[in-house]
Structure formats: C-alpha cells, structure tokens
MOPAC internal coordinates of N, CA, C and O (Angstrom, degrees):
PM7 1SCF
backbone

  N    0.0000 0     0.00 0     0.00 0    0    0    0
  C    1.4495 1     0.00 0     0.00 0    1    0    0
  C    1.5288 1   109.10 1     0.00 0    2    1    0
  O    1.2310 1   120.73 1   -45.83 1    3    2    1
  N    1.3038 1   116.21 1   134.17 1    3    2    1
  C    1.4601 1   122.86 1  -178.24 1    5    3    2
  C    1.5279 1   109.13 1   -90.00 1    6    5    3
  O    1.2310 1   120.99 1   -41.31 1    7    6    5
  N    1.3344 1   115.72 1   138.69 1    7    6    5
  C    1.4655 1   119.31 1  -178.19 1    9    7    6
  C    1.5289 1   111.56 1   -70.71 1   10    9    7
  O    1.2310 1   121.49 1   -26.60 1   11   10    9
  N    1.3108 1   114.75 1   153.40 1   11   10    9
  C    1.4649 1   121.58 1   179.29 1   13   11   10
  C    1.5245 1   110.86 1   -62.61 1   14   13   11
  O    1.2310 1   120.40 1   141.51 1   15   14   13
  N    1.3394 1   116.84 1   -38.49 1   15   14   13
  C    1.4582 1   121.25 1  -179.45 1   17   15   14
  C    1.5262 1   111.43 1   -64.06 1   18   17   15
  O    1.2310 1   120.14 1   139.42 1   19   18   17
  N    1.3416 1   117.34 1   -40.58 1   19   18   17
  C    1.4630 1   120.61 1   178.94 1   21   19   18
  C    1.5247 1   110.87 1   -64.49 1   22   21   19
  O    1.2310 1   120.35 1   136.81 1   23   22   21
  N    1.3225 1   116.94 1   -43.19 1   23   22   21
  C    1.4675 1   120.36 1   178.87 1   25   23   22
  C    1.5322 1   111.00 1   -61.96 1   26   25   23
  O    1.2310 1   120.30 1   141.87 1   27   26   25
  N    1.3152 1   117.04 1   -38.13 1   27   26   25
  C    1.4684 1   120.17 1   178.63 1   29   27   26
  C    1.5348 1   110.12 1   -65.65 1   30   29   27
  O    1.2310 1   120.28 1   141.62 1   31   30   29
  N    1.3267 1   117.08 1   -38.38 1   31   30   29
  C    1.4586 1   119.92 1   179.12 1   33   31   30
  C    1.5194 1   110.94 1   -65.10 1   34   33   31
  O    1.2310 1   120.01 1   141.17 1   35   34   33
  N    1.3263 1   117.58 1   -38.83 1   35   34   33
  C    1.4636 1   121.69 1   176.93 1   37   35   34
  C    1.5308 1   110.39 1   -63.50 1   38   37   35
  O    1.2310 1   120.16 1   146.11 1   39   38   37
  N    1.3337 1   117.30 1   -33.89 1   39   38   37
  C    1.4687 1   121.85 1   179.50 1   41   39   38
  C    1.5300 1   112.91 1   -77.41 1   42   41   39
  O    1.2310 1   119.99 1   178.08 1   43   42   41
  N    1.3499 1   117.63 1    -1.92 1   43   42   41
  C    1.4617 1   120.09 1   177.01 1   45   43   42
  C    1.5163 1   114.95 1   108.28 1   46   45   43
  O    1.2310 1   120.20 1   177.32 1   47   46   45
  N    1.3243 1   117.21 1    -2.68 1   47   46   45
  C    1.4595 1   120.21 1   178.27 1   49   47   46
  C    1.5259 1   109.48 1   -71.85 1   50   49   47
  O    1.2310 1   120.84 1   -33.00 1   51   50   49
  N    1.3152 1   115.99 1   147.00 1   51   50   49
  C    1.4515 1   121.70 1   175.97 1   53   51   50
  C    1.5163 1   109.81 1  -129.61 1   54   53   51
  O    1.2310 1   121.02 1   -15.64 1   55   54   53
  N    1.3240 1   115.65 1   164.36 1   55   54   53
  C    1.4573 1   120.09 1  -179.41 1   57   55   54
  C    1.5245 1   109.25 1   -74.30 1   58   57   55
  O    1.2310 1   121.01 1   -57.16 1   59   58   57
  N    1.3181 1   115.68 1   122.84 1   59   58   57
  C    1.4580 1   122.55 1  -178.52 1   61   59   58
  C    1.5200 1   108.93 1  -114.93 1   62   61   59
  O    1.2310 1   120.94 1   -49.18 1   63   62   61
  N    1.3207 1   115.80 1   130.82 1   63   62   61
  C    1.4536 1   122.03 1   177.15 1   65   63   62
  C    1.5193 1   107.81 1  -120.29 1   66   65   63
  O    1.2310 1   120.66 1   -48.51 1   67   66   65
  N    1.3256 1   116.35 1   131.49 1   67   66   65
  C    1.4605 1   121.34 1   178.46 1   69   67   66
  C    1.5236 1   108.84 1  -123.05 1   70   69   67
  O    1.2310 1   121.15 1   -51.93 1   71   70   69
  N    1.3267 1   115.40 1   128.07 1   71   70   69
  C    1.4560 1   121.26 1   172.20 1   73   71   70
  C    1.5208 1   106.05 1   -96.82 1   74   73   71
  O    1.2310 1   120.79 1   -66.48 1   75   74   73
  N    1.3216 1   116.09 1   113.52 1   75   74   73
  C    1.4561 1   121.98 1  -175.19 1   77   75   74
  C    1.5249 1   108.70 1  -106.56 1   78   77   75
  O    1.2310 1   120.78 1   -57.57 1   79   78   77
  N    1.3294 1   116.12 1   122.43 1   79   78   77
  C    1.4564 1   120.83 1   173.23 1   81   79   78
  C    1.5212 1   107.53 1  -102.59 1   82   81   79
  O    1.2310 1   120.88 1   -49.78 1   83   82   81
  N    1.3273 1   115.92 1   130.22 1   83   82   81
  C    1.4607 1   120.48 1   179.87 1   85   83   82
  C    1.5215 1   109.66 1  -138.55 1   86   85   83
  O    1.2310 1   121.45 1   -20.94 1   87   86   85
  N    1.3021 1   114.83 1   159.06 1   87   86   85
  C    1.4605 1   121.14 1  -179.69 1   89   87   86
  C    1.5257 1   110.11 1   -90.14 1   90   89   87
  O    1.2310 1   120.93 1   -42.24 1   91   90   89
  N    1.3220 1   115.83 1   137.76 1   91   90   89
  C    1.4577 1   120.77 1   176.43 1   93   91   90
  C    1.5305 1   107.43 1   -73.65 1   94   93   91
  O    1.2310 1   119.55 1   -52.29 1   95   94   93
  N    1.3462 1   118.47 1   127.71 1   95   94   93
  C    1.4685 1   120.76 1  -174.09 1   97   95   94
  C    1.5308 1   114.25 1   -55.89 1   98   97   95
  O    1.2310 1   119.69 1   139.65 1   99   98   97
  N    1.3347 1   118.19 1   -40.35 1   99   98   97
  C    1.4671 1   120.61 1  -177.80 1  101   99   98
  C    1.5223 1   113.03 1   -78.18 1  102  101   99
  O    1.2310 1   120.41 1   160.41 1  103  102  101
  N    1.3355 1   116.82 1   -19.59 1  103  102  101
  C    1.4747 1   121.89 1  -178.60 1  105  103  102
  C    1.5314 1   108.45 1  -135.38 1  106  105  103
  O    1.2310 1   119.30 1   -99.18 1  107  106  105
  N    1.3247 1   118.95 1    80.82 1  107  106  105
  C    1.4732 1   121.87 1  -173.18 1  109  107  106
  C    1.5245 1   114.07 1   -61.72 1  110  109  107
  O    1.2310 1   119.62 1   163.02 1  111  110  109
  N    1.3287 1   118.33 1   -16.98 1  111  110  109
  C    1.4580 1   120.33 1   178.25 1  113  111  110
  C    1.5190 1   113.55 1   -83.02 1  114  113  111
  O    1.2310 1   120.11 1   175.20 1  115  114  113
  N    1.3399 1   117.39 1    -4.80 1  115  114  113
  C    1.4677 1   122.23 1  -177.57 1  117  115  114
  C    1.5269 1   109.13 1  -106.28 1  118  117  115
  O    1.2310 1   121.04 1   -48.48 1  119  118  117
  N    1.3512 1   115.62 1   131.52 1  119  118  117
  C    1.4601 1   121.07 1   176.83 1  121  119  118
  C    1.5241 1   110.01 1  -102.08 1  122  121  119
  O    1.2310 1   121.19 1   -38.87 1  123  122  121
  N    1.3117 1   115.32 1   141.13 1  123  122  121
  C    1.4614 1   122.24 1   177.30 1  125  123  122
  C    1.5219 1   107.81 1  -119.47 1  126  125  123
  O    1.2310 1   120.18 1   -29.75 1  127  126  125
  N    1.3404 1   117.25 1   150.25 1  127  126  125
  C    1.4607 1   121.91 1  -179.79 1  129  127  126
  C    1.5167 1   110.42 1  -107.00 1  130  129  127
  O    1.2310 1   120.93 1   -40.92 1  131  130  129
  N    1.3403 1   115.83 1   139.08 1  131  130  129
  C    1.4548 1   122.37 1   174.03 1  133  131  130
  C    1.5250 1   107.04 1  -131.82 1  134  133  131
  O    1.2310 1   119.85 1   -51.12 1  135  134  133
  N    1.3441 1   117.89 1   128.88 1  135  134  133
  C    1.4567 1   121.88 1   176.77 1  137  135  134
  C    1.5168 1   109.42 1  -101.81 1  138  137  135
  O    1.2310 1   120.82 1   -50.07 1  139  138  137
  N    1.3224 1   116.04 1   129.93 1  139  138  137
  C    1.4602 1   123.58 1  -178.69 1  141  139  138
  C    1.5176 1   107.54 1  -121.24 1  142  141  139
  O    1.2310 1   119.93 1   -43.58 1  143  142  141
  N    1.3434 1   117.75 1   136.42 1  143  142  141
  C    1.4608 1   120.83 1  -179.77 1  145  143  142
  C    1.5208 1   109.07 1  -141.56 1  146  145  143
  O    1.2310 1   121.30 1   -49.73 1  147  146  145
  N    1.3346 1   115.13 1   130.27 1  147  146  145
  C    1.4612 1   121.23 1  -177.93 1  149  147  146
  C    1.5314 1   107.76 1  -161.89 1  150  149  147
  O    1.2310 1   120.36 1   -17.40 1  151  150  149
  N    1.3314 1   116.92 1   162.60 1  151  150  149
  C    1.4657 1   120.88 1   173.34 1  153  151  150
  C    1.5263 1   108.48 1   -80.57 1  154  153  151
  O    1.2310 1   120.92 1   -47.15 1  155  154  153
  N    1.3506 1   115.85 1   132.85 1  155  154  153
  C    1.4556 1   120.41 1  -175.34 1  157  155  154
  C    1.5233 1   109.44 1  -150.20 1  158  157  155
  O    1.2310 1   120.84 1   -14.35 1  159  158  157
  N    1.3190 1   115.99 1   165.65 1  159  158  157
  C    1.4644 1   122.56 1  -179.87 1  161  159  158
  C    1.5270 1   110.47 1  -100.17 1  162  161  159
  O    1.2310 1   120.69 1   -60.86 1  163  162  161
  N    1.3275 1   116.29 1   119.14 1  163  162  161
  C    1.4697 1   120.58 1   175.54 1  165  163  162
  C    1.5215 1   107.90 1   -85.74 1  166  165  163
  O    1.2310 1   118.37 1   -28.97 1  167  166  165
  N    1.2871 1   120.71 1   151.03 1  167  166  165
  C    1.4557 1   129.81 1     2.23 1  169  167  166
  C    1.5316 1   113.63 1   -95.90 1  170  169  167
  O    1.2310 1   119.84 1  -176.91 1  171  170  169
  N    1.3321 1   117.92 1     3.09 1  171  170  169
  C    1.4795 1   119.74 1  -175.68 1  173  171  170
  C    1.5252 1   112.96 1   -84.35 1  174  173  171
  O    1.2310 1   119.26 1   150.23 1  175  174  173
  N    1.3228 1   119.01 1   -29.77 1  175  174  173
  C    1.4628 1   125.18 1   177.73 1  177  175  174
  C    1.5355 1   113.06 1    52.92 1  178  177  175
  O    1.2310 1   119.53 1  -119.10 1  179  178  177
  N    1.3342 1   118.51 1    60.90 1  179  178  177
  C    1.4722 1   119.90 1  -178.41 1  181  179  178
  C    1.5308 1   113.35 1   -65.97 1  182  181  179
  O    1.2310 1   119.63 1   145.32 1  183  182  181
  N    1.3209 1   118.31 1   -34.68 1  183  182  181
  C    1.4680 1   120.62 1  -179.57 1  185  183  182
  C    1.5292 1   109.94 1   -68.09 1  186  185  183
  O    1.2310 1   120.38 1   137.42 1  187  186  185
  N    1.3246 1   116.87 1   -42.58 1  187  186  185
  C    1.4626 1   120.81 1   177.87 1  189  187  186
  C    1.5298 1   111.04 1   -64.45 1  190  189  187
  O    1.2310 1   120.02 1   137.58 1  191  190  189
  N    1.3200 1   117.57 1   -42.42 1  191  190  189
  C    1.4654 1   120.40 1   178.43 1  193  191  190
  C    1.5295 1   111.16 1   -61.86 1  194  193  191
  O    1.2310 1   120.32 1   141.00 1  195  194  193
  N    1.3426 1   117.00 1   -39.00 1  195  194  193
  C    1.4673 1   120.08 1   176.68 1  197  195  194
  C    1.5261 1   110.95 1   -63.18 1  198  197  195
  O    1.2310 1   120.60 1   138.10 1  199  198  197
  N    1.3470 1   116.46 1   -41.90 1  199  198  197
  C    1.4626 1   120.06 1   179.28 1  201  199  198
  C    1.5254 1   111.00 1   -64.87 1  202  201  199
  O    1.2310 1   120.04 1   136.78 1  203  202  201
  N    1.3273 1   117.53 1   -43.22 1  203  202  201
  C    1.4673 1   120.45 1  -179.91 1  205  203  202
  C    1.5304 1   111.48 1   -66.55 1  206  205  203
  O    1.2310 1   120.32 1   145.29 1  207  206  205
  N    1.3269 1   117.00 1   -34.71 1  207  206  205
  C    1.4710 1   120.05 1   175.81 1  209  207  206
  C    1.5271 1   110.11 1   -65.53 1  210  209  207
  O    1.2310 1   120.40 1   138.56 1  211  210  209
  N    1.3442 1   116.84 1   -41.44 1  211  210  209
  C    1.4670 1   120.37 1   175.33 1  213  211  210
  C    1.5233 1   110.11 1   -60.51 1  214  213  211
  O    1.2310 1   120.26 1   136.14 1  215  214  213
  N    1.3461 1   117.11 1   -43.86 1  215  214  213
  C    1.4667 1   121.73 1  -179.12 1  217  215  214
  C    1.5290 1   110.40 1   -57.45 1  218  217  215
  O    1.2310 1   120.82 1   129.20 1  219  218  217
  N    1.3283 1   116.03 1   -50.80 1  219  218  217
  C    1.4652 1   119.91 1  -177.04 1  221  219  218
  C    1.5326 1   112.15 1   -67.06 1  222  221  219
  O    1.2310 1   120.41 1   149.30 1  223  222  221
  N    1.3236 1   116.83 1   -30.70 1  223  222  221
  C    1.4626 1   120.89 1  -178.29 1  225  223  222
  C    1.5331 1   112.26 1   -80.60 1  226  225  223
  O    1.2310 1   119.52 1   142.28 1  227  226  225
  N    1.3378 1   118.52 1   -37.72 1  227  226  225
  C    1.4615 1   121.65 1  -168.65 1  229  227  226
  C    1.5318 1   115.46 1  -110.01 1  230  229  227
  O    1.2310 1   119.32 1   156.44 1  231  230  229
  N    1.3366 1   118.91 1   -23.56 1  231  230  229
  C    1.4592 1   120.82 1  -174.54 1  233  231  230
  C    1.5173 1   111.50 1  -104.88 1  234  233  231
  O    1.2310 1   120.92 1   -25.00 1  235  234  233
  N    1.3239 1   115.85 1   155.00 1  235  234  233
  C    1.4644 1   121.09 1  -175.17 1  237  235  234
  C    1.5246 1   113.87 1   -84.41 1  238  237  235
  O    1.2310 1   119.38 1   152.33 1  239  238  237
  N    1.3285 1   118.78 1   -27.67 1  239  238  237
  C    1.4617 1   121.15 1  -176.04 1  241  239  238
  C    1.5153 1   112.16 1   -75.60 1  242  241  239
  O    1.2310 1   119.66 1   -68.32 1  243  242  241
  N    1.3573 1   118.25 1   111.68 1  243  242  241
  C    1.4661 1   119.80 1   179.70 1  245  243  242
  C    1.5277 1   111.73 1   -67.36 1  246  245  243
  O    1.2310 1   121.25 1   -37.96 1  247  246  245
  N    1.3320 1   115.21 1   142.04 1  247  246  245
  C    1.4688 1   120.95 1  -179.55 1  249  247  246
  C    1.5196 1   110.63 1   -70.62 1  250  249  247
  O    1.2310 1   121.24 1   -39.39 1  251  250  249
  N    1.3151 1   115.23 1   140.61 1  251  250  249
  C    1.4658 1   121.76 1   174.40 1  253  251  250
  C    1.5235 1   109.67 1  -103.04 1  254  253  251
  O    1.2310 1   120.39 1   127.01 1  255  254  253
  N    1.3513 1   116.87 1   -52.99 1  255  254  253
  C    1.4653 1   120.72 1   179.63 1  257  255  254
  C    1.5231 1   109.40 1  -158.98 1  258  257  255
  O    1.2310 1   121.16 1   -19.42 1  259  258  257
  N    1.3400 1   115.38 1   160.58 1  259  258  257
  C    1.4622 1   122.39 1   178.71 1  261  259  258
  C    1.5214 1   107.71 1  -135.45 1  262  261  259
  O    1.2310 1   120.72 1   -53.64 1  263  262  261
  N    1.3282 1   116.24 1   126.36 1  263  262  261
  C    1.4698 1   122.59 1   176.15 1  265  263  262
  C    1.5261 1   107.44 1  -111.96 1  266  265  263
  O    1.2310 1   120.33 1   -52.87 1  267  266  265
  N    1.3421 1   116.98 1   127.13 1  267  266  265
  C    1.4628 1   121.91 1  -172.59 1  269  267  266
  C    1.5244 1   110.15 1  -118.12 1  270  269  267
  O    1.2310 1   121.11 1   -43.08 1  271  270  269
  N    1.3395 1   115.48 1   136.92 1  271  270  269
  C    1.4658 1   121.34 1   169.18 1  273  271  270
  C    1.5206 1   107.86 1  -129.39 1  274  273  271
  O    1.2310 1   120.93 1   -31.22 1  275  274  273
  N    1.3293 1   115.82 1   148.78 1  275  274  273
  C    1.4634 1   121.13 1  -173.40 1  277  275  274
  C    1.5239 1   109.23 1  -141.91 1  278  277  275
  O    1.2310 1   120.53 1   -39.06 1  279  278  277
  N    1.3236 1   116.59 1   140.94 1  279  278  277
  C    1.4539 1   121.29 1   177.76 1  281  279  278
  C    1.5202 1   109.68 1  -142.21 1  282  281  279
  O    1.2310 1   120.83 1   -53.73 1  283  282  281
  N    1.3267 1   116.02 1   126.27 1  283  282  281
  C    1.4623 1   120.41 1   172.58 1  285  283  282
  C    1.5210 1   106.89 1   -80.39 1  286  285  283
  O    1.2310 1   120.34 1   -64.21 1  287  286  285
  N    1.3119 1   116.95 1   115.79 1  287  286  285
  C    1.4555 1   120.34 1  -175.69 1  289  287  286
  C    1.5186 1   111.88 1   -78.88 1  290  289  287
  O    1.2310 1   120.12 1   147.65 1  291  290  289
  N    1.3129 1   117.37 1   -32.35 1  291  290  289
  C    1.4617 1   121.53 1   176.71 1  293  291  290
  C    1.5163 1   107.37 1  -115.96 1  294  293  291
  O    1.2310 1   121.39 1   -61.90 1  295  294  293
  N    1.3155 1   114.94 1   118.10 1  295  294  293
  C    1.4580 1   120.36 1   179.44 1  297  295  294
  C    1.5215 1   108.94 1  -102.68 1  298  297  295
  O    1.2310 1   119.31 1   -25.96 1  299  298  297
  N    1.3292 1   118.91 1   154.04 1  299  298  297
  C    1.4667 1   120.66 1  -176.60 1  301  299  298
  C    1.5250 1   114.16 1   -53.45 1  302  301  299
  O    1.2310 1   119.51 1   143.08 1  303  302  301
  N    1.3176 1   118.54 1   -36.92 1  303  302  301
  C    1.4616 1   120.47 1  -178.25 1  305  303  302
  C    1.5257 1   111.97 1   -73.36 1  306  305  303
  O    1.2310 1   119.47 1   161.81 1  307  306  305
  N    1.3130 1   118.61 1   -18.19 1  307  306  305
  C    1.4553 1   121.78 1  -176.51 1  309  307  306
  C    1.5331 1   113.05 1   -90.86 1  310  309  307
  O    1.2310 1   119.74 1   168.16 1  311  310  309
  N    1.3005 1   118.11 1   -11.84 1  311  310  309
  C    1.4557 1   121.52 1  -176.44 1  313  311  310
  C    1.5184 1   108.51 1  -113.56 1  314  313  311
  O    1.2310 1   120.67 1   -60.57 1  315  314  313
  N    1.3247 1   116.32 1   119.43 1  315  314  313
  C    1.4587 1   119.33 1   177.21 1  317  315  314
  C    1.5218 1   109.01 1  -145.39 1  318  317  315
  O    1.2310 1   120.53 1   -29.46 1  319  318  317
  N    1.3051 1   116.59 1   150.54 1  319  318  317
  C    1.4594 1   122.06 1  -179.75 1  321  319  318
  C    1.5246 1   109.45 1   -77.36 1  322  321  319
  O    1.2310 1   120.56 1   -37.29 1  323  322  321
  N    1.3317 1   116.54 1   142.71 1  323  322  321
  C    1.4476 1   122.46 1   179.74 1  325  323  322
  C    1.5137 1   107.83 1  -121.53 1  326  325  323
  O    1.2310 1   120.99 1   -46.99 1  327  326  325
  N    1.3356 1   115.71 1   133.01 1  327  326  325
  C    1.4603 1   121.17 1   177.42 1  329  327  326
  C    1.5103 1   108.90 1   -99.11 1  330  329  327
  O    1.2310 1   120.10 1   -52.97 1  331  330  329
  N    1.3188 1   117.41 1   127.03 1  331  330  329
  C    1.4584 1   121.02 1   176.39 1  333  331  330
  C    1.5045 1   112.84 1   115.07 1  334  333  331
  O    1.2310 1   121.41 1   -15.03 1  335  334  333
  N    1.3225 1   114.91 1   164.97 1  335  334  333
  C    1.4475 1   122.10 1  -179.46 1  337  335  334
  C    1.5139 1   107.86 1  -130.24 1  338  337  335
  O    1.2310 1   120.30 1   -46.20 1  339  338  337
  N    1.3122 1   117.02 1   133.80 1  339  338  337
  C    1.4584 1   122.56 1   178.13 1  341  339  338
  C    1.5248 1   107.68 1  -112.62 1  342  341  339
  O    1.2310 1   120.53 1   -57.25 1  343  342  341
  N    1.3232 1   116.59 1   122.75 1  343  342  341
  C    1.4670 1   120.91 1  -179.55 1  345  343  342
  C    1.5137 1   108.97 1  -110.89 1  346  345  343
  O    1.2310 1   120.71 1   -51.71 1  347  346  345
  N    1.3186 1   116.25 1   128.29 1  347  346  345
  C    1.4471 1   122.44 1   176.77 1  349  347  346
  C    1.5175 1   109.12 1  -111.99 1  350  349  347
  O    1.2310 1   120.59 1   -40.06 1  351  350  349
  N    1.3153 1   116.48 1   139.94 1  351  350  349
  C    1.4733 1   120.32 1   178.91 1  353  351  350
  C    1.4892 1   110.34 1   -96.02 1  354  353  351
  O    1.2310 1   120.10 1   180.00 1  355  354  353

C-alpha cells in the first residue's frame, strides 16, 4: 500500500512550512510563534489558506505575519519507472 503523502507528492504537492507570528490575546504587545507544516501546492497554497481562514475564524490570537517556505521533494527528473526486479541474498 502506498502512503497518502507519497501520492500527494506525485500529484505535485510539496512540503510547505509556515512560520506564523500571532499576538497573545491577553498581552497584545507580545508575539508568539507557531510552526505549521503540511503538503501543499505552490504558488497558491490552498491548504495553508484554509488553515489560516480556520485560525482567523476560530482562534483568539490575531495574526501578525506569516513566512512560507516550500520544497518539492520529488521532482520530475528524479522519478522514473524501472523495469525488472533485483534480488539480493
């Protein structure tokens, strides 16, 4: 059985990391950091946008800034079909 993460990578998803800075509700002058990591499609980042919409709708800490990095773990040149089986004893 193939993992869900591998199938997403084949479909073009890459590992996305977001550093989210938000204000603590009781102390608005203090910033807190939250790291979020998920497979997402660059450059639109629909999964990240859904998460940020959930954050703004459900959580009390208002967002200050979001820094995003993205990496395609499987690139087209790195994935190729192989014919045959090699058995080692």
